[in-house]
C-alpha positions, 0 to 999 in steps of 0.5 A, spaced: 499 500 499 505 504 501 509 503 495 503 505 491 502 511 495 510 512 493 509 510 486 503 515 485 507 521 489 512 520 484 508 520 478 505 527 480 512 529 482 514 527 475 508 530 471 509 536 475 517 537 473 515 535 466 510 541 466 515 546 469 520 544 464 515 545 458 513 552 461 520 554 462 522 552 455 516 556 452 517 562 456 525 562 454 523 561 447 518 567 447 523 571 451 528 570 446 523 572 440 521 578 443 528 580 444 530 579 437 524 582 435 526 588 439 533 589 436 530 588 429 525 594 431 530 598 434 535 597 428 529 599 423 528 605 428 535 608 428 536 607 420 529 610 419 531 616 423 538 617 420 534 616 413 530 622 415 536 626 416 539 624 410 533 626 406 533 633 409 540 634 408 539 632 400 533 636 400 537 642 403 542 641 397 537 641 392 534 648 395 541 651 395 543 649 388 536 651 385 534 657 389 540 660 391 545 658 386 550 656 391 555 651 388 558 650 395 552 648 399 548 645 393 554 641 391 551 635 387 557 630 389 555 631 396 548 630 394 550 623 390 553 621 397 547 622 401 543 618 395 548 613 396 547 613 404 539 613 403 539 607 399 544 603 403 540 605 410 534 603 406 536 595 406 536 596 414 530 600 414 525 596 410 529 589 410 528 589 403 530 592 396 525 598 397 522 601 390 521 608 393 529 609 394 530 606 388 526 611 384 529 617 388 536 614 386 534 614 379 530 621 379 537 624 382 541 620 377 536 623 371 535 630 374 541 632 378 545 636 372 539 640 371 536 641 378 540 648 378 537 651 373 530 647 371 525 648 376 522 641 374 528 637 375 528 640 382 521 638 384 522 631 381 527 630 386 524 633 392 517 629 390 521 623 390 524 625 397 517 626 400 515 619 397 521 616 401 519 620 407 512 617 407 514 610 406 519 611 412 513 614 416 509 607 414 514 603 416 515 606 423 507 606 424 507 599 423 513 596 428 510 591 433 
């Protein structure tokens, strides 16, 4: 009789131990998942804010070149660097090749030479910059 009682207690103890281990594994797995997701979100947020800064700098270059005819602050070579940085950061921000940044790159490539004297060229670049900003806001809004 006492052996049955001990056997019963051992089974309850073993089942309790197994359930405890399962809950521990599930909790640990979820914690690892959340930490990884938090790091991804942090990287996306950081790259998004850096992209927004670079977009503002690029827009300032366009305005300095077109409206002020300033060759120093409106230097297209500096603009090329900004466009490159934006394209590189977009891989982190969007976690995929983003169409808006590719369009910005193409728009810059097609319009940088005439942006100083041609209002349409300057507007094309600024509109493309605005489209990338909209996409960044959308990405930031959808972070979990």
